[in-house]
Backbone bond lengths (Angstrom), bond angles and torsions (degrees), N, CA, C in turn:
res aa  C-N    CA-C-N  psi(-1)  N-CA   C-N-CA  omega(-1)  CA-C   N-CA-C  phi
1 M - - - 1.441 - - 1.446 111.90 -
2 D 1.364 121.40 125.37 1.392 119.54 -179.34 1.533 112.31 -85.30
3 A 1.364 120.78 173.84 1.333 125.40 -174.67 1.531 113.18 -61.85
4 D 1.319 116.93 -41.10 1.476 122.99 -177.65 1.474 110.23 -60.35
5 E 1.409 113.76 -47.42 1.477 119.82 -178.85 1.568 110.91 -61.95
6 S 1.341 112.55 -45.54 1.464 115.81 178.34 1.478 112.95 -58.89
7 H 1.372 120.15 -41.58 1.402 125.76 179.60 1.568 110.16 -61.79
8 S 1.326 111.70 -43.11 1.445 116.80 -177.42 1.558 111.52 -62.55
9 Q 1.331 116.50 -40.31 1.465 119.38 -178.50 1.517 110.79 -71.14
10 K 1.313 118.22 -34.71 1.426 120.41 178.26 1.572 110.43 -77.48
11 G 1.266 122.22 -27.04 1.385 123.36 -176.07 1.559 111.99 -79.06
12 R 1.375 114.13 -30.27 1.483 117.81 -176.96 1.507 112.66 -62.48
13 P 1.298 123.06 -43.97 1.461 119.44 -179.75 1.552 112.21 -65.46
14 R 1.381 115.87 -33.49 1.405 117.34 177.30 1.525 111.55 -63.95
15 W 1.272 116.40 -39.66 1.502 121.60 178.93 1.511 111.22 -64.79
16 V 1.342 116.08 -42.69 1.485 121.13 175.45 1.476 111.78 -64.17
17 R 1.324 118.32 -40.94 1.480 121.18 178.45 1.534 108.11 -63.51
18 G 1.300 117.45 -41.90 1.523 121.56 177.64 1.479 112.70 -57.34
19 C 1.306 116.06 -42.65 1.525 119.07 -174.33 1.518 105.57 -71.94
20 L 1.345 116.59 -41.78 1.514 118.91 179.19 1.542 111.02 -63.36
21 T 1.341 116.15 -37.49 1.444 114.88 178.65 1.503 110.27 -65.12
22 I 1.400 121.20 -40.98 1.337 124.15 178.61 1.603 113.55 -63.06
23 L 1.264 114.21 -40.35 1.423 122.15 173.26 1.488 115.33 -58.87
24 I 1.260 114.77 -38.97 1.540 121.72 176.19 1.446 113.46 -76.15
25 A 1.355 116.98 -39.97 1.438 123.94 -179.00 1.520 114.46 -62.83
26 I 1.270 113.18 -42.52 1.568 120.16 -173.83 1.575 106.60 -59.53
27 P 1.272 123.16 -57.93 1.484 120.02 -179.83 1.503 112.63 -63.31
28 L 1.332 119.12 -35.31 1.474 123.08 176.38 1.557 108.27 -56.54
29 V 1.305 116.07 -51.24 1.453 122.06 -174.18 1.545 108.30 -64.93
30 Y 1.385 111.51 -49.24 1.504 118.81 -178.10 1.579 114.35 -56.56
31 Y 1.400 111.88 -53.62 1.445 114.68 -175.70 1.573 109.35 -80.25
32 G 1.360 117.70 -31.57 1.465 119.76 179.24 1.540 107.12 -65.31
33 G 1.355 120.85 -41.20 1.424 124.56 177.15 1.572 109.88 -57.64
34 Y 1.367 112.24 -43.69 1.466 114.22 -179.42 1.496 112.46 -60.12
35 F 1.405 117.83 -48.35 1.384 120.29 179.75 1.507 116.76 -61.85
36 L 1.343 113.84 -29.57 1.562 118.12 176.48 1.518 107.84 -68.23
37 L 1.325 119.59 -38.10 1.427 124.36 -171.87 1.579 114.55 -101.93
38 R 1.287 116.62 -2.27 1.428 122.04 -173.37 1.542 115.58 -54.39
39 G 1.340 117.67 -38.19 1.429 119.83 -172.72 1.483 112.71 90.86
40 P 1.360 120.37 177.85 1.476 122.77 179.21 1.511 111.40 -64.49
41 L 1.388 111.29 150.61 1.520 121.20 178.75 1.484 105.91 -85.05
42 P 1.335 116.51 150.66 1.459 120.21 171.31 1.477 112.92 -57.76
43 E 1.322 117.50 138.68 1.500 118.91 -175.36 1.528 109.75 -68.30
44 T 1.346 116.94 -36.58 1.497 118.20 -176.17 1.519 109.76 -135.92
45 P 1.364 117.75 91.34 1.432 120.45 -178.95 1.617 107.99 -63.26
46 Q 1.357 113.83 138.38 1.381 117.62 -176.80 1.565 114.00 -80.29
47 F 1.293 112.93 139.13 1.453 119.90 179.16 1.466 108.70 -98.84
48 I 1.427 116.83 113.06 1.453 121.15 -171.73 1.546 105.06 -122.39
49 A 1.399 114.54 124.74 1.400 121.55 176.98 1.511 114.15 -91.55
50 H 1.348 115.85 106.42 1.502 120.27 -177.24 1.472 109.93 -71.85
51 R 1.390 111.79 119.89 1.486 121.90 -175.00 1.600 108.50 56.93
52 G 1.291 111.98 30.37 1.453 114.62 -176.83 1.508 115.35 76.59
53 G 1.274 112.74 -11.04 1.558 120.78 -176.97 1.617 107.49 116.36
54 R 1.257 110.85 136.04 1.451 117.61 176.83 1.498 112.37 -106.31
55 V 1.347 117.71 -2.70 1.372 123.59 173.61 1.552 107.97 -111.99
56 G 1.369 118.08 108.40 1.450 120.73 -171.88 1.556 106.45 126.65
57 P 1.310 116.03 -142.02 1.458 120.32 178.99 1.522 113.20 -56.17
58 P 1.336 123.26 159.51 1.409 123.55 -177.24 1.561 114.23 -60.95
59 E 1.263 116.84 136.84 1.455 124.24 -170.94 1.548 106.11 -59.06
60 N 1.449 108.82 154.41 1.473 119.84 176.73 1.500 114.81 51.57
61 T 1.320 113.96 33.02 1.564 118.66 175.52 1.520 110.04 -120.96
62 P 1.353 115.06 158.66 1.419 115.93 176.22 1.505 115.23 -55.18
63 A 1.345 117.52 -32.09 1.434 119.37 178.63 1.536 110.53 -65.78
64 A 1.293 118.08 -41.40 1.435 123.84 -178.71 1.501 111.30 -62.53
65 F 1.393 113.63 -44.37 1.493 119.72 -178.42 1.514 109.62 -65.09
66 R 1.403 114.85 -43.06 1.531 118.16 -176.83 1.508 106.31 -64.69
67 N 1.306 119.20 -43.08 1.497 121.99 -176.75 1.575 106.38 -62.31
68 A 1.259 120.44 -45.68 1.468 118.68 179.07 1.523 111.98 -61.95
69 I 1.281 113.18 -42.54 1.553 115.48 -178.63 1.575 108.33 -63.63
70 D 1.384 118.16 -41.56 1.433 120.93 175.90 1.532 110.80 -58.90
71 L 1.255 120.60 -26.76 1.443 123.53 -175.50 1.551 109.90 -91.25
72 G 1.322 114.74 0.65 1.522 116.83 177.53 1.451 119.14 103.29
73 A 1.367 117.46 9.13 1.458 118.55 -178.46 1.486 115.41 -61.20
74 D 1.319 117.70 137.18 1.513 121.70 178.56 1.539 109.06 -86.29
75 W 1.372 115.22 -28.92 1.440 117.55 -179.23 1.540 107.67 -138.27
76 I 1.367 114.72 153.25 1.439 119.93 166.42 1.543 108.89 -118.33
77 E 1.357 111.49 133.69 1.456 124.73 -178.04 1.525 108.53 -101.27
78 F 1.308 114.92 140.41 1.542 114.70 -179.87 1.545 107.07 -162.03
79 D 1.321 111.39 171.53 1.537 120.86 -174.38 1.456 109.55 -113.87
80 V 1.369 115.24 139.11 1.446 123.33 -176.80 1.476 112.34 -115.99
81 Q 1.363 119.56 121.78 1.423 121.26 174.34 1.542 108.28 -130.63
82 R 1.292 119.65 -175.63 1.473 124.26 -173.99 1.502 116.80 -134.44
83 T 1.309 116.26 130.87 1.479 121.91 -178.70 1.532 109.88 -73.23
84 S 1.293 114.38 171.99 1.540 121.74 -178.86 1.566 107.02 -64.67
85 D 1.306 120.37 -31.98 1.427 121.13 -179.65 1.543 114.39 -94.29
86 G 1.359 118.74 15.05 1.408 122.73 168.62 1.520 118.27 90.88
87 M 1.397 115.38 13.75 1.449 119.83 -179.64 1.519 109.76 -89.61
88 L 1.356 118.46 132.93 1.423 119.72 176.37 1.586 108.54 -85.95
89 V 1.340 112.82 122.36 1.468 118.32 -176.87 1.521 108.85 -122.17
90 V 1.346 115.59 161.94 1.474 122.05 -175.41 1.466 110.18 -104.07
91 I 1.288 120.68 99.92 1.486 127.94 -179.80 1.535 107.19 -154.17
92 H 1.371 111.89 145.70 1.446 114.68 -174.83 1.540 113.37 -79.63
93 D 1.356 113.46 -54.41 1.493 115.81 -172.75 1.485 113.68 -81.19
94 E 1.345 115.12 161.25 1.516 122.61 179.58 1.526 109.19 -69.94
95 T 1.363 117.35 -18.38 1.486 121.52 173.12 1.471 112.49 -118.02
96 V 1.316 118.85 164.10 1.430 121.51 179.87 1.492 112.83 -95.32
97 D 1.364 115.63 5.54 1.417 122.75 -171.34 1.565 112.89 -62.20
98 R 1.285 118.34 -48.00 1.482 122.24 -175.38 1.601 114.52 -72.47
99 T 1.268 114.91 -38.29 1.438 117.40 -169.47 1.541 113.19 -106.57
100 T 1.268 120.81 1.77 1.431 123.71 175.26 1.498 110.15 -138.74
101 D 1.346 114.74 177.55 1.583 120.09 177.49 1.474 111.64 -88.41
102 G 1.343 117.63 14.57 1.485 118.89 -178.95 1.526 108.95 -114.28
103 S 1.375 113.89 -170.24 1.479 119.02 178.64 1.489 105.43 -149.43
104 G 1.363 112.24 157.74 1.395 121.07 179.07 1.470 112.21 121.69
105 R 1.376 119.32 166.99 1.460 124.38 178.10 1.537 108.09 -84.07
106 V 1.323 112.16 139.14 1.453 120.08 178.31 1.554 109.79 -53.44
107 A 1.380 114.40 -43.50 1.500 119.55 -179.56 1.482 113.53 -62.78
108 D 1.343 119.51 -20.98 1.402 120.47 -179.25 1.512 117.06 -99.82
109 L 1.405 115.09 -2.29 1.449 121.77 -177.53 1.555 108.59 -106.51
110 T 1.354 114.53 149.71 1.439 115.98 174.78 1.535 110.82 -83.56
111 F 1.358 114.27 168.36 1.457 112.11 -179.35 1.540 113.00 -64.63
112 D 1.332 114.74 -37.19 1.442 114.97 179.65 1.534 113.10 -63.83
113 Q 1.281 116.57 -35.70 1.431 120.04 176.60 1.520 110.25 -64.34
114 I 1.272 117.94 -43.26 1.517 120.09 -179.28 1.552 107.19 -73.33
115 R 1.253 122.40 -36.30 1.474 124.61 -175.51 1.581 105.39 -66.94
116 A 1.303 119.94 -29.94 1.488 120.35 -179.33 1.442 115.52 -76.37
117 L 1.391 117.07 -6.33 1.482 119.60 -179.56 1.467 113.34 -86.90
118 D 1.292 115.93 152.70 1.525 122.51 175.19 1.500 107.58 -90.66
119 A 1.352 114.65 119.03 1.429 122.89 -177.39 1.597 109.62 -91.67
120 G 1.360 116.17 10.05 1.453 122.74 177.57 1.553 108.87 111.44
121 E 1.337 109.36 130.70 1.548 119.01 179.60 1.487 109.32 54.44
122 G 1.363 118.65 36.09 1.443 120.25 170.48 1.519 111.49 84.01
123 Q 1.329 117.61 -0.67 1.436 118.62 -179.26 1.559 114.05 -79.09
124 Q 1.307 114.84 154.46 1.552 120.23 179.01 1.378 108.82 -107.01
125 V 1.394 118.53 159.47 1.448 121.60 170.18 1.519 109.08 -73.05
126 P 1.309 118.65 121.59 1.523 121.92 -178.05 1.470 110.35 -82.49
127 T 1.320 112.92 159.34 1.475 122.18 172.17 1.526 108.15 -82.84
128 F 1.279 115.40 158.85 1.503 123.39 170.75 1.488 112.13 -51.12
129 M 1.300 117.21 -49.46 1.446 120.15 -178.43 1.509 114.70 -63.04
130 E 1.345 113.90 -36.55 1.440 118.40 178.48 1.526 113.30 -62.96
131 V 1.347 114.22 -37.99 1.449 117.49 178.11 1.528 110.92 -74.61
132 I 1.358 120.13 -36.87 1.403 118.07 168.87 1.522 116.33 -54.05
133 E 1.351 112.79 -41.85 1.475 115.41 179.77 1.476 111.83 -69.16
134 L 1.388 117.88 -39.79 1.505 120.55 175.67 1.522 110.84 -56.63
135 A 1.293 114.43 -41.08 1.523 120.82 -176.63 1.548 107.96 -67.05
136 R 1.353 111.41 -42.86 1.507 115.59 179.60 1.568 111.52 -55.89
137 V 1.348 113.06 -53.72 1.439 118.43 -177.10 1.531 111.05 -57.45
138 A 1.307 117.27 -37.68 1.373 121.90 -176.12 1.568 114.13 -80.28
139 G 1.435 112.28 -23.62 1.477 118.60 -178.82 1.561 110.31 77.66
140 V 1.284 119.15 34.92 1.439 123.26 171.12 1.534 113.08 -109.92
141 G 1.296 115.86 161.22 1.445 124.14 177.92 1.482 107.87 -85.70
142 I 1.342 119.52 162.13 1.428 123.01 177.35 1.502 108.29 -129.42
143 L 1.343 112.89 150.67 1.475 124.28 178.88 1.514 107.81 -128.54
144 P 1.337 118.51 75.55 1.418 120.65 179.76 1.521 112.33 -79.95
145 E 1.344 116.24 131.83 1.448 124.44 178.19 1.534 110.12 -94.79
146 A 1.282 116.07 123.53 1.508 118.70 171.14 1.541 106.57 -74.31
147 K 1.288 113.42 107.67 1.533 120.58 -165.12 1.506 105.13 -97.53
148 S 1.398 118.87 131.42 1.443 120.50 174.17 1.497 110.28 55.18
149 P 1.346 122.18 46.30 1.454 120.84 -170.80 1.597 112.57 -65.58
150 G 1.329 120.01 -17.54 1.462 123.57 175.18 1.476 111.27 -64.06
151 L 1.364 118.73 -24.01 1.417 121.73 176.50 1.425 117.30 -80.53
152 Y 1.330 114.58 -11.77 1.513 119.53 -169.71 1.484 110.49 -136.71
153 P 1.318 117.38 79.04 1.458 123.06 179.16 1.561 111.63 -54.22
154 G 1.335 115.22 129.95 1.437 115.77 -179.35 1.536 117.21 85.75
155 I 1.315 115.31 0.21 1.514 115.63 -178.52 1.494 114.19 -62.99
156 E 1.337 118.86 -25.28 1.408 121.05 175.34 1.516 112.39 -62.33
157 Q 1.304 117.85 -48.87 1.452 118.01 177.19 1.544 115.02 -62.95
158 Q 1.316 112.23 -36.30 1.440 120.39 178.22 1.609 110.43 -63.70
159 M 1.259 113.60 -46.22 1.498 118.46 178.94 1.481 108.79 -60.63
160 Y 1.369 116.17 -49.31 1.483 123.78 -176.42 1.618 104.96 -54.52
161 D 1.404 114.39 -52.10 1.428 117.11 -170.20 1.551 110.51 -62.33
162 E 1.319 119.51 -35.03 1.395 121.91 -178.93 1.577 111.75 -76.82
163 L 1.289 117.06 -30.91 1.444 118.63 170.80 1.539 114.39 -70.49
164 A 1.263 114.15 -34.26 1.477 121.25 173.56 1.487 109.82 -66.18
165 A 1.339 116.33 -50.31 1.463 120.80 -179.03 1.504 110.55 -58.37
166 G 1.376 117.68 -35.23 1.387 125.79 178.39 1.526 115.42 -79.51
167 E 1.308 112.75 -8.23 1.512 119.92 -177.37 1.499 108.95 54.87
168 Y 1.310 115.78 46.17 1.472 116.98 -177.90 1.541 113.93 -127.36
169 L 1.373 116.06 17.68 1.446 119.66 179.44 1.535 113.06 -60.11
170 D 1.341 116.04 -34.58 1.414 120.66 -175.60 1.545 114.46 -73.65
171 R 1.388 116.15 -12.12 1.390 121.24 178.35 1.593 112.08 -115.23
172 T 1.285 112.43 21.77 1.505 120.68 -175.36 1.486 112.97 -124.00
173 V 1.340 117.35 136.09 1.437 124.32 165.68 1.545 106.42 -119.97
174 V 1.371 114.25 114.81 1.518 116.82 177.94 1.497 110.92 -82.53
175 Q 1.342 114.70 134.21 1.452 119.60 -176.26 1.563 108.86 -111.67
176 S 1.387 116.50 156.18 1.435 119.61 169.44 1.543 105.04 -166.56
177 F 1.388 114.25 155.82 1.497 119.68 168.79 1.446 105.85 -89.64
178 V 1.339 122.77 -8.00 1.449 123.09 -175.57 1.526 109.97 -104.44
179 P 1.283 120.38 107.50 1.438 121.91 -179.35 1.544 113.68 -53.77
180 Q 1.244 117.32 -36.73 1.498 121.16 -177.60 1.514 109.93 -60.64
181 T 1.325 116.28 -33.78 1.428 120.23 -177.57 1.539 112.07 -68.50
182 L 1.398 113.08 -40.02 1.465 118.46 178.68 1.556 107.46 -70.14
183 E 1.328 120.05 -38.69 1.434 123.02 179.13 1.465 108.43 -60.89
184 A 1.335 120.49 -35.88 1.477 121.08 -177.94 1.548 108.87 -74.02
185 I 1.288 117.87 -34.29 1.491 119.89 175.15 1.561 109.39 -61.87
186 L 1.370 114.94 -45.40 1.434 120.60 -179.29 1.519 112.31 -67.89
187 A 1.266 118.46 -31.97 1.515 121.57 173.25 1.458 112.67 -62.09
188 I 1.386 120.24 -32.85 1.418 126.14 -179.92 1.616 105.90 -73.49
189 D 1.315 113.22 -47.11 1.549 120.17 -179.81 1.473 108.72 -150.95
190 P 1.304 115.31 108.37 1.492 120.24 178.06 1.491 116.87 -60.12
191 G 1.322 112.77 -17.11 1.506 121.55 -178.94 1.548 113.42 -77.00
192 T 1.328 114.60 -17.78 1.516 119.34 -171.82 1.566 108.06 -66.14
193 Q 1.291 114.14 136.44 1.468 117.24 176.82 1.557 110.40 -82.32
194 V 1.314 118.79 130.91 1.389 122.80 -175.61 1.540 111.44 -128.96
195 C 1.262 118.71 158.42 1.533 121.72 179.91 1.491 107.44 -143.47
196 P 1.398 115.65 112.05 1.483 119.16 169.39 1.552 110.83 -70.82
197 L 1.396 115.63 127.54 1.370 123.37 173.19 1.576 110.11 -85.43
198 T 1.266 116.99 136.85 1.479 121.84 173.22 1.587 112.17 -127.57
199 G 1.367 116.52 150.59 1.424 115.95 -170.69 1.504 108.90 -126.80
200 L 1.278 113.93 -140.22 1.441 127.13 -173.21 1.529 112.47 -58.37
201 W 1.407 113.92 126.71 1.478 123.58 177.84 1.554 112.81 72.24
202 K 1.348 114.62 12.98 1.518 118.22 170.53 1.443 105.54 -93.74
203 L 1.400 118.99 87.72 1.372 121.25 -173.23 1.528 117.94 -93.05
204 G 1.357 113.72 8.08 1.448 117.39 178.51 1.511 110.48 -144.54
205 L 1.312 115.03 166.66 1.502 121.40 179.99 1.562 105.83 -130.75
206 S 1.355 115.26 33.32 1.498 117.59 -171.44 1.519 109.07 -70.86
207 D 1.321 121.26 -26.43 1.458 121.42 -174.37 1.550 107.01 -138.89
208 P 1.335 116.32 71.37 1.531 120.15 -179.22 1.542 109.38 -66.29
209 Q 1.294 111.68 141.74 1.481 118.02 177.17 1.550 108.67 -124.33
210 P 1.283 115.73 127.98 1.396 129.72 -5.75 1.542 116.39 -71.88
211 S 1.296 115.66 156.73 1.486 119.80 -175.78 1.400 112.54 -65.19
212 Q 1.406 122.14 -25.09 1.464 124.89 -178.91 1.540 112.40 -77.19
213 A 1.288 120.63 -3.36 1.353 121.77 -175.46 1.474 112.62 -60.90
214 T 1.298 118.45 130.99 1.545 122.30 -178.83 1.483 110.26 -93.46
215 V 1.313 117.02 -19.68 1.477 122.53 -177.57 1.529 106.67 -124.58
216 L 1.363 116.62 141.96 1.418 120.42 171.85 1.592 108.57 -124.08
217 C 1.310 112.53 143.52 1.453 120.60 -173.28 1.515 113.18 -122.12
218 P 1.277 123.35 74.95 1.413 126.53 178.01 1.466 114.84 -78.88
219 M 1.271 118.64 167.33 1.489 126.62 177.94 1.524 109.10 -83.04
220 A 1.301 114.51 135.89 1.508 119.81 -176.81 1.539 114.29 -53.33
221 E 1.435 112.48 -44.85 1.423 115.37 -177.39 1.563 111.63 -58.87
222 M 1.338 120.41 -35.66 1.427 126.18 -178.31 1.480 106.90 -70.35
223 V 1.283 120.27 -41.90 1.511 123.70 -178.44 1.493 108.43 -65.35
224 I 1.330 119.48 -40.44 1.481 121.38 175.32 1.502 110.47 -53.81
225 L 1.368 114.59 -44.32 1.476 118.97 -177.31 1.570 110.92 -71.22
226 N 1.357 116.07 -36.49 1.416 122.45 -177.54 1.500 113.84 -134.97
227 P 1.419 118.17 70.92 1.439 118.57 174.73 1.426 118.46 -59.09
228 W 1.367 120.43 -11.27 1.438 122.12 -175.40 1.543 109.38 -70.71
229 M 1.396 118.88 -18.15 1.405 121.23 170.78 1.538 117.71 -54.04
230 I 1.385 109.89 -35.41 1.458 117.48 177.92 1.571 107.52 -60.84
231 R 1.390 112.29 -55.14 1.472 118.49 -176.42 1.554 111.42 -54.27
232 Q 1.264 111.23 -40.65 1.554 116.58 -176.38 1.535 109.91 -67.17
233 A 1.398 111.89 -44.34 1.475 117.01 173.94 1.552 115.13 -53.32
234 H 1.355 112.33 -48.10 1.447 118.72 -178.30 1.510 109.65 -63.12
235 A 1.341 114.89 -41.60 1.539 119.06 179.40 1.500 110.14 -60.71
236 D 1.400 120.37 -28.52 1.432 123.86 178.38 1.513 113.25 -91.03
237 G 1.323 114.12 9.55 1.489 118.28 178.06 1.588 113.52 75.29
238 R 1.277 116.53 19.93 1.470 119.12 177.54 1.466 112.56 -108.19
239 Q 1.385 116.74 157.03 1.421 122.89 177.26 1.594 108.25 -100.95
240 V 1.319 113.33 158.02 1.468 119.92 -176.54 1.517 110.02 -123.62
241 Y 1.325 120.11 110.54 1.449 127.19 172.09 1.594 108.90 -103.43
242 I 1.276 113.55 123.50 1.459 117.96 -166.14 1.571 106.68 -106.55
243 W 1.364 116.56 134.86 1.464 119.66 171.74 1.531 109.29 -114.02
244 F 1.344 115.80 157.26 1.422 123.82 -170.71 1.511 111.96 -103.91
245 G 1.368 114.97 137.36 1.394 116.75 167.56 1.562 114.89 -87.82
246 V 1.335 116.70 -74.68 1.395 121.61 -179.87 1.493 117.00 -127.45
247 I 1.431 116.79 -1.32 1.441 116.77 -171.80 1.598 109.47 -111.08
248 E 1.290 115.72 26.33 1.438 116.94 176.58 1.484 110.21 -64.94
249 H 1.320 116.76 125.77 1.483 122.28 -177.55 1.592 101.89 -170.07
250 P 1.409 112.03 149.50 1.530 112.29 175.87 1.487 115.35 -51.00
251 L 1.354 118.23 -35.88 1.481 118.36 179.06 1.474 109.08 -63.14
252 T 1.338 118.93 -50.83 1.498 117.22 -175.10 1.565 110.99 -68.12
253 M 1.353 116.92 -27.18 1.436 119.06 177.20 1.529 108.40 -65.61
254 R 1.406 117.37 -38.94 1.465 118.52 -178.42 1.552 109.78 -72.45
255 I 1.320 116.05 -32.99 1.515 117.11 178.37 1.526 108.21 -65.02
256 L 1.289 118.90 -47.44 1.447 121.23 -178.54 1.514 112.59 -61.59
257 L 1.296 116.66 -38.86 1.447 120.14 177.11 1.540 109.02 -65.26
258 A 1.330 116.11 -39.07 1.421 117.83 179.50 1.531 112.02 -69.25
259 F 1.304 116.42 -26.42 1.466 120.20 176.27 1.544 107.24 -70.58
260 G 1.339 119.71 -22.95 1.415 120.36 179.21 1.573 117.86 111.97
261 A 1.398 112.23 17.64 1.419 116.14 176.82 1.520 113.28 -58.09
262 D 1.333 115.37 140.71 1.460 119.23 -178.68 1.542 110.54 -84.13
263 G 1.318 116.20 -19.43 1.529 121.18 178.83 1.426 111.45 -165.16
264 L 1.327 116.26 152.03 1.466 122.38 175.88 1.501 110.28 -122.93
265 M 1.329 114.38 133.14 1.490 124.28 -175.21 1.536 105.95 -104.77
266 V 1.402 115.89 102.49 1.467 115.42 -169.06 1.547 110.88 -118.38
267 D 1.338 111.66 154.30 1.481 122.74 170.43 1.492 113.28 -79.27
268 N 1.328 116.44 -22.92 1.480 119.49 -177.36 1.508 107.98 -117.80
269 P 1.403 121.90 84.89 1.384 120.92 -178.73 1.551 117.61 -62.48
270 A 1.320 114.33 -27.00 1.501 115.46 176.66 1.459 108.12 -66.84
271 A 1.275 126.34 -37.91 1.495 124.53 -179.58 1.432 108.69 -64.45
272 L 1.380 119.60 -47.99 1.477 119.60 -177.09 1.496 108.51 -65.96
273 A 1.363 121.27 -35.89 1.492 119.35 178.56 1.577 108.80 -61.72
274 G 1.327 116.76 -35.70 1.516 115.49 172.88 1.518 115.71 -63.96
275 V 1.280 111.13 -43.77 1.531 116.65 -179.23 1.552 111.55 -62.32
276 L 1.344 114.74 -36.70 1.459 119.84 -179.09 1.464 113.71 -86.57
277 G 1.362 116.55 -7.95 1.450 118.63 -176.84 1.429 117.83 77.01
278 R 1.347 119.61 27.36 1.482 120.40 -173.14 1.540 109.75 -104.82
């Protein structure tokens, strides 16, 4: 073996070690810097049951909501759509196919047709007003999402009217992925609390729409990549409630709480209850 070959073999491991050091140092500096500048943590992170929970009783049903409340949830999150005869009902999909024993679009079915379906374990699809009343009795907040608002012209006014009739506006944060829907709610009553939802590849919250939103709801995976959005939201006087795509786990819950999340919106309320010690 000549000197050049020996030098090459000895130099290669040092080069590899250097690259590994850099790869380790970058996230350490990035996340370490965040923790140094993060600021104080929320005193009481909010426990939010996404669709009432998707682990346990069937999602978006009274049983799921009661189970989450029994586990200590502060808020129940759910989806609002409208039947062909104008009734607001709580169901996630545009069709009833996945979550009930029926088929067809929610918008094409009457309330009586949807009510007759089994939403799992003998549960029925509840109305928006029924969930408002369930939350009132339990003393928890609600995060209704105006789902597929383009299919239901005027749903914003109808949701507002039912919240007002139920005298539950002060315990409600209305969500949507569609900024125009939240703007329509605010045009009805500027005092309504609203929360823009953001999803995949939305790595910043620099220009939330609508600007009056007091709560922001980004996707957990994006917050993991850019925790600085929490610090920015707090600097702007906003709270951050985080929903999960595919990485929901007690470890990621703890990481997001350590980042300073004001609330976590989870499919497994029992797991979050354990993390929060409830």
